[in-house]
KOLMI-584016 format. One line per 4 residues: their letters; for each residue x, y, z of C-alpha. Coordinates in nm, 3 decimals. Each point is the difference from the previous one (the first is absolute). Example, Ala and Ser with C-alpha at 12.3 -4.5 7.8 and 13.67 -1.06 7.14 Angstrom:
! KOLMI-584016
AS	1.230,-0.450,0.780 ~ 0.137,0.344,-0.066
END
This chain:
! KOLMI-584016
MCTP	11.418,10.370,10.642 ~ 0.140,0.173,0.317 ~ 0.068,0.371,-0.011 ~ 0.231,0.182,0.240
FRID	-0.180,0.222,0.248 ~ 0.098,0.274,0.240 ~ -0.200,0.185,0.262 ~ -0.017,0.370,-0.066
VPEA	-0.241,0.193,0.225 ~ -0.062,0.360,-0.109 ~ 0.090,0.262,0.263 ~ -0.355,0.137,-0.029
ELRE	-0.137,-0.329,0.140 ~ 0.225,0.025,0.304 ~ -0.106,0.362,0.058 ~ -0.366,-0.101,-0.022
LRDR	0.061,-0.280,0.249 ~ 0.158,0.238,0.249 ~ -0.281,0.247,-0.040 ~ -0.261,-0.272,0.060
LRRT	0.182,-0.110,0.319 ~ 0.011,0.355,0.134 ~ -0.373,0.047,-0.060 ~ -0.108,-0.326,0.166
RWPE	-0.323,0.024,0.197 ~ 0.072,-0.206,0.310 ~ -0.251,-0.188,0.219 ~ 0.001,0.027,0.373
AETV	0.239,-0.216,0.195 ~ -0.075,-0.356,0.103 ~ -0.154,-0.058,0.342 ~ 0.256,-0.259,0.109
DDWS	0.376,0.016,0.059 ~ 0.103,-0.282,-0.238 ~ -0.057,-0.118,-0.363 ~ -0.321,-0.193,0.075
QGVP	-0.215,0.256,-0.186 ~ 0.247,0.041,-0.290 ~ 0.294,0.220,-0.063 ~ 0.029,0.262,0.279
LGYV	-0.056,0.359,-0.122 ~ 0.334,0.126,0.134 ~ 0.190,-0.275,-0.172 ~ -0.153,0.052,-0.346
QDLC	0.024,0.381,0.028 ~ 0.369,-0.023,0.081 ~ 0.056,-0.241,-0.284 ~ -0.185,0.213,-0.251
RYWA	0.179,0.313,0.121 ~ 0.329,-0.178,-0.072 ~ -0.138,-0.116,-0.337 ~ -0.088,0.354,-0.102
EEYD	0.308,0.179,0.132 ~ 0.297,-0.232,0.009 ~ -0.051,-0.328,-0.190 ~ 0.211,-0.037,-0.308
WRAT	-0.167,-0.194,-0.278 ~ 0.278,0.074,-0.253 ~ 0.243,-0.215,0.204 ~ -0.232,-0.295,-0.011
QARL	-0.078,0.048,-0.366 ~ 0.376,-0.003,-0.074 ~ 0.045,-0.316,0.204 ~ -0.284,-0.172,-0.194
NALP	0.124,0.117,-0.334 ~ 0.343,-0.136,0.082 ~ -0.163,-0.345,-0.040 ~ -0.088,-0.138,-0.349
QYRT	-0.375,0.058,-0.053 ~ -0.216,-0.109,-0.287 ~ -0.356,-0.007,-0.129 ~ -0.169,-0.273,-0.204
EIDG	-0.352,-0.078,-0.107 ~ -0.147,-0.331,0.116 ~ -0.360,-0.101,-0.067 ~ -0.077,0.358,-0.110
LGIS	0.137,0.167,0.313 ~ 0.322,0.196,0.040 ~ 0.210,-0.150,0.279 ~ 0.306,0.186,0.149
FFHV	0.271,-0.205,0.158 ~ 0.356,0.016,0.122 ~ 0.247,-0.251,-0.143 ~ 0.330,-0.015,0.185
RSPH	0.236,-0.264,-0.138 ~ 0.278,-0.149,0.210 ~ 0.361,0.037,-0.118 ~ 0.021,-0.378,0.050
PGAL	-0.109,-0.194,-0.310 ~ -0.123,-0.301,0.196 ~ -0.251,0.203,0.204 ~ -0.352,-0.134,0.043
PLVL	-0.276,0.225,-0.142 ~ -0.240,0.101,0.284 ~ -0.323,0.195,-0.031 ~ -0.105,0.184,0.320
TNGW	-0.351,0.130,0.057 ~ -0.112,0.228,0.283 ~ -0.355,0.090,0.094 ~ -0.206,0.281,0.153
PGSI	0.096,0.247,0.145 ~ 0.359,-0.077,-0.109 ~ 0.213,0.071,-0.307 ~ 0.344,-0.034,-0.146
IEYL	0.118,0.202,0.299 ~ -0.024,-0.319,0.208 ~ 0.275,-0.165,-0.204 ~ 0.254,0.278,-0.042
DVIE	0.234,-0.128,0.277 ~ 0.000,-0.363,-0.124 ~ 0.062,0.055,-0.370 ~ 0.376,0.026,0.022
PLTD	0.055,-0.288,0.237 ~ -0.225,-0.226,-0.198 ~ 0.161,0.084,-0.334 ~ 0.364,0.019,0.109
PPDP	0.045,-0.216,0.309 ~ 0.339,-0.106,0.151 ~ -0.059,-0.349,-0.149 ~ -0.088,0.017,-0.362
ADAF	-0.194,-0.325,0.041 ~ -0.263,0.197,0.195 ~ -0.051,0.264,-0.281 ~ -0.333,0.095,-0.154
HLVL	-0.110,0.189,-0.307 ~ -0.287,0.204,0.144 ~ -0.331,0.088,-0.171 ~ -0.224,0.227,0.202
PTLP	-0.326,0.066,-0.177 ~ -0.252,0.255,0.120 ~ -0.350,-0.139,0.051 ~ -0.272,0.126,-0.243
GYGF	-0.154,0.319,0.151 ~ 0.304,0.058,0.212 ~ 0.293,0.242,-0.050 ~ 0.073,0.065,-0.364
SDKP	-0.165,-0.304,-0.143 ~ -0.326,0.067,-0.189 ~ -0.330,0.006,0.182 ~ -0.239,-0.265,-0.130
ARPG	-0.306,0.159,-0.167 ~ -0.214,-0.319,0.023 ~ -0.042,-0.269,0.269 ~ 0.192,-0.323,-0.003
WGVQ	0.349,0.084,0.120 ~ 0.005,-0.220,0.311 ~ 0.298,-0.192,0.142 ~ -0.029,-0.294,-0.244
RIAR	0.006,0.222,-0.307 ~ 0.296,0.194,0.147 ~ 0.177,-0.331,0.048 ~ -0.053,-0.080,-0.371
AWAE	0.144,0.338,-0.086 ~ 0.306,-0.059,0.215 ~ 0.057,-0.336,-0.171 ~ -0.023,0.177,-0.332
LMAR	0.242,0.263,0.119 ~ 0.260,-0.248,0.110 ~ -0.030,-0.188,-0.335 ~ 0.028,0.333,-0.182
LGYE	0.328,0.067,0.186 ~ 0.132,-0.335,-0.114 ~ -0.004,-0.173,0.339 ~ -0.093,-0.365,-0.052
RYGA	0.056,-0.095,0.364 ~ -0.050,0.244,0.289 ~ -0.107,0.050,0.360 ~ -0.278,0.215,0.146
QGSD	-0.044,0.176,0.333 ~ -0.300,0.184,0.135 ~ -0.142,0.176,0.301 ~ -0.357,0.139,0.060
WGTS	-0.167,-0.004,-0.340 ~ 0.327,-0.131,-0.131 ~ -0.053,-0.323,0.203 ~ -0.328,-0.058,-0.187
VTTS	0.153,0.083,-0.338 ~ 0.303,-0.218,0.071 ~ -0.219,-0.287,0.118 ~ -0.205,0.026,-0.321
LGQQ	0.320,0.016,-0.200 ~ 0.115,-0.322,0.162 ~ -0.319,-0.173,-0.120 ~ -0.009,0.149,-0.353
DAAH	0.373,-0.005,-0.097 ~ 0.132,-0.288,0.206 ~ 0.202,-0.138,-0.300 ~ 0.219,0.311,0.001
LAGI	0.028,0.065,0.374 ~ 0.293,-0.113,0.212 ~ -0.207,0.082,0.301 ~ -0.197,0.266,0.178
HVVP	0.059,0.184,0.329 ~ -0.301,0.154,0.179 ~ -0.041,0.224,0.297 ~ -0.227,-0.130,0.135
PIAA	-0.142,-0.317,-0.158 ~ -0.373,0.013,-0.090 ~ -0.128,-0.283,0.216 ~ -0.319,-0.041,0.200
PDPA	-0.021,-0.144,0.348 ~ -0.063,-0.376,-0.013 ~ -0.316,-0.093,0.189 ~ 0.146,-0.346,0.049
TFDD	0.254,0.158,0.238 ~ -0.240,0.191,0.215 ~ 0.000,-0.262,0.277 ~ 0.384,0.000,0.010
LTPQ	0.100,0.360,-0.063 ~ 0.353,0.112,0.081 ~ 0.040,0.322,0.202 ~ 0.112,0.181,-0.314
EQET	-0.305,-0.123,-0.191 ~ -0.224,0.118,0.281 ~ 0.174,0.338,-0.015 ~ -0.047,0.021,-0.374
LAEL	-0.376,-0.066,0.028 ~ -0.038,0.271,0.269 ~ 0.194,0.241,-0.222 ~ -0.230,-0.075,-0.293
RHAE	-0.303,0.072,0.217 ~ 0.149,0.321,0.124 ~ 0.092,0.113,-0.348 ~ -0.348,-0.071,-0.125
DWES	-0.148,0.215,0.277 ~ 0.247,0.287,0.009 ~ 0.238,0.004,-0.292 ~ -0.203,-0.093,-0.313
GYAA	-0.201,0.320,-0.069 ~ 0.235,0.111,-0.279 ~ -0.046,-0.334,-0.177 ~ -0.378,0.008,0.038
EQSS	-0.011,0.345,-0.166 ~ 0.256,-0.073,-0.274 ~ -0.157,-0.338,-0.090 ~ -0.354,0.137,-0.012
KPQT	0.013,0.367,-0.111 ~ 0.350,0.087,-0.114 ~ -0.126,0.283,-0.221 ~ -0.161,0.170,0.299
IGYG	0.313,0.003,0.217 ~ 0.206,0.093,-0.309 ~ -0.146,0.350,-0.024 ~ 0.159,0.096,0.331
LVDS	0.326,-0.186,-0.059 ~ 0.060,0.163,-0.337 ~ -0.107,0.352,0.106 ~ 0.156,0.037,0.345
PAAL	0.365,-0.085,0.064 ~ -0.061,0.009,0.371 ~ -0.282,-0.257,-0.030 ~ 0.218,-0.225,-0.218
CAWI	0.290,0.035,0.247 ~ -0.213,-0.093,0.296 ~ -0.168,-0.291,-0.182 ~ 0.340,-0.155,-0.091
VEKF	0.209,0.090,0.298 ~ -0.249,-0.150,0.249 ~ 0.076,-0.341,-0.157 ~ 0.377,0.044,0.009
HAWT	-0.031,0.078,0.372 ~ -0.238,-0.288,0.070 ~ 0.174,-0.265,-0.204 ~ 0.364,0.081,0.074
DRPE	0.202,-0.151,0.277 ~ 0.136,0.285,0.219 ~ -0.096,0.271,-0.255 ~ 0.170,0.273,0.203
DVLT	0.338,-0.174,-0.062 ~ -0.027,-0.092,-0.368 ~ -0.225,0.256,-0.173 ~ 0.137,0.340,-0.091
RDRL	-0.214,0.290,-0.111 ~ 0.181,0.017,-0.334 ~ -0.056,-0.375,-0.076 ~ -0.371,0.022,0.099
LDNV	-0.048,0.308,-0.226 ~ 0.195,-0.165,-0.284 ~ -0.256,-0.273,0.000 ~ -0.302,0.236,0.034
MLYW	0.134,0.201,-0.292 ~ -0.026,-0.302,-0.230 ~ -0.373,0.004,0.066 ~ -0.046,0.376,-0.005
LPGS	0.187,0.086,-0.318 ~ -0.180,-0.248,-0.229 ~ -0.334,0.060,0.178 ~ -0.035,-0.371,0.079
GASS	-0.221,0.017,0.312 ~ -0.302,-0.148,-0.174 ~ 0.172,-0.220,-0.257 ~ 0.226,-0.168,0.259
ARLY	-0.297,-0.063,0.233 ~ -0.188,-0.157,-0.287 ~ 0.219,-0.311,0.016 ~ -0.189,-0.071,0.329
WESF	-0.331,0.021,-0.189 ~ 0.143,-0.243,-0.253 ~ 0.156,-0.262,0.227 ~ -0.041,0.060,0.370
RQVS	-0.297,-0.242,0.050 ~ 0.181,-0.280,-0.184 ~ 0.326,0.049,0.187 ~ -0.185,0.026,0.335
EWFT	-0.147,-0.342,-0.067 ~ 0.348,-0.135,-0.073 ~ 0.108,0.132,0.340 ~ -0.303,-0.126,0.196
RSTD	-0.136,-0.307,-0.178 ~ 0.164,-0.321,-0.101 ~ 0.063,-0.048,-0.372 ~ 0.111,-0.277,-0.230
DVVP	0.165,0.261,-0.224 ~ 0.355,-0.103,0.091 ~ 0.326,0.166,-0.119 ~ 0.228,-0.265,-0.159
VPTG	0.333,0.186,-0.003 ~ 0.273,0.003,0.268 ~ -0.092,0.257,0.255 ~ 0.183,0.206,0.265
CSIF	-0.191,0.176,0.285 ~ 0.137,0.263,0.233 ~ -0.223,0.082,0.300 ~ 0.074,0.339,0.155
PREL	-0.145,0.062,0.343 ~ -0.198,0.312,-0.090 ~ -0.147,-0.156,-0.308 ~ -0.369,-0.091,-0.022
PRPS	-0.106,-0.270,-0.045 ~ 0.272,-0.237,0.124 ~ -0.113,-0.348,-0.092 ~ 0.172,-0.301,0.143
RRWA	0.206,-0.224,-0.222 ~ -0.252,-0.284,0.013 ~ -0.277,0.238,-0.110 ~ 0.217,0.135,-0.284
ARRY	0.105,-0.346,-0.118 ~ -0.357,-0.075,-0.114 ~ 0.024,0.279,-0.255 ~ 0.376,-0.018,-0.068
PDIR	0.087,-0.374,0.015 ~ 0.365,0.058,-0.108 ~ 0.127,0.235,0.278 ~ 0.379,-0.007,-0.015
WWHE	0.065,0.300,0.234 ~ -0.194,0.099,0.313 ~ 0.141,0.257,0.239 ~ -0.171,0.188,0.278
LDRG	0.200,0.313,0.074 ~ 0.033,0.206,0.322 ~ -0.054,0.344,-0.144 ~ -0.154,0.168,-0.305
GHFA	-0.345,0.062,-0.121 ~ -0.219,0.037,-0.309 ~ 0.255,0.209,-0.195 ~ 0.283,-0.241,0.061
ALEQ	0.236,0.121,-0.274 ~ -0.034,0.359,0.121 ~ 0.015,-0.076,0.372 ~ 0.269,-0.263,0.009
PELF	0.184,-0.002,-0.334 ~ 0.284,-0.221,0.123 ~ -0.240,-0.261,0.135 ~ -0.218,0.011,-0.310
TGEL	0.307,-0.038,-0.227 ~ 0.122,-0.297,0.207 ~ -0.343,-0.169,-0.024 ~ 0.002,0.021,-0.381
RSFF	0.353,-0.129,-0.022 ~ -0.067,-0.287,0.238 ~ -0.306,-0.120,-0.189 ~ 0.117,0.040,-0.353
RLVR	0.328,-0.178,0.080 ~ -0.215,-0.307,0.031 ~ -0.171,0.025,-0.341 ~ 0.239,0.173,-0.242
END
């Protein structure tokens, strides 16, 4: 059974948030003039001042509540989800899954063009579930909710909604969930679209690497040295980092915003303060700092192996891959084809990053339309 749901944050919670922000105990400033030591003090102070004094959560709450939201219990856990049906009866059902540190906010600008496009043949019925431990889904009280179990839950959700044939799209953790879904529920999937594909470098190509493959390997080495600290902490001791993330809005803001800055293509052009804070609020309000990080403890090692080591665990369904230039990793098509043998769409774009739907909604929408036209 699916029950209608609305977000209703008491005013007292918003007052407490503003009070906590005003009482933040700040560290000293960084000793460099860039982001290499993390979020600069001046940047996060300015953002938190805006959060406390000017940011309007009620406007965002109203925008979210204008979309159909529901809750349902799957495998003993309450899952919240948005279900936005197209006005076109022939629309293809599509389940979209984001990851950390994203949320439904990433998809707000693509919902209408995907559900009501100029050509009804491109229309989708959208299902946007919230990962366990994220947003307003329940927080697992026991271990076991990794990406493969989440994929089983999504398959159950789509069946419960009456969708016998559907597509799936994912980014970040959503890529892992969508890939697992393509293995577990292939009989019901028209195809999957992933940003990026989970594919390891192929050692057989190391004597004949293309310039792009060489660049990808260099980026992976750099990320391991300089950009992977968050993953090491969240995959090993999520409870420890969770105390700070749940107690301090400034700490949560810095922890999340750092990744939006690092993983976004030209962040100064595409990220507004309001949109950043909308996303942070969906971690602050439900207190999901620890529970969202726990997905790394559950699945990060396995997914890291998928990205770095060859596997015979192939995905049999038609697959579309969109490679945005600021995404990491960016496997080559020949690397990806070992994992996804039925690639129908492969496109390397000239702009966009990890949060593609948020950064480049028109490009993202076009990628989904182009791939799913081939498999509807």
